[in-house]
C-alpha positions in Angstrom: 131.3 -137.5 -105.5 130.9 -137.4 -101.7 132.8 -134.4 -100.3 132.2 -135.3 -96.7 134.7 -137.5 -94.9 135.5 -138.6 -91.4 139.1 -139.1 -92.2 141.4 -136.6 -90.4 144.2 -135.1 -92.5 147.6 -134.9 -90.8 149.0 -131.4 -90.8 152.2 -131.3 -92.8 154.9 -128.7 -93.4 155.3 -127.2 -96.8 158.6 -127.9 -98.7 159.8 -126.9 -102.1 160.5 -129.5 -104.8 162.4 -127.3 -107.2 160.2 -124.2 -107.3 157.0 -126.2 -106.7 155.5 -126.1 -103.1 154.3 -129.5 -101.8 152.5 -130.2 -98.5 151.1 -127.8 -96.0 148.3 -125.7 -97.6 149.9 -125.9 -101.1 147.5 -126.9 -103.9 147.8 -130.4 -105.3 150.3 -130.4 -108.2 150.0 -133.0 -111.0 152.7 -133.6 -113.6 152.2 -135.7 -116.7 154.4 -136.6 -119.7 152.6 -137.3 -122.9 153.3 -138.1 -126.6 149.8 -137.0 -127.6 149.5 -135.0 -130.8 148.8 -131.3 -130.2 145.2 -131.6 -131.4 144.4 -134.3 -128.8 146.0 -132.7 -125.8 142.6 -131.4 -124.4 141.2 -134.9 -124.4 144.3 -136.3 -122.7 144.3 -133.6 -120.0 140.6 -134.0 -119.3 141.3 -137.6 -118.1 143.3 -136.1 -115.2 140.5 -133.7 -114.3 137.8 -136.4 -114.2 
């Protein structure tokens, strides 16, 4: 993965969506809904990481 980029990010202001900060310097938040059986949850979640 190339971590260098010439794309400039626009500065944004942080807002709250419920109690989750979005924008500004807030970390990226990911939400997922799944019907995966409990023993398979790790495999399912690893797809979002990779």
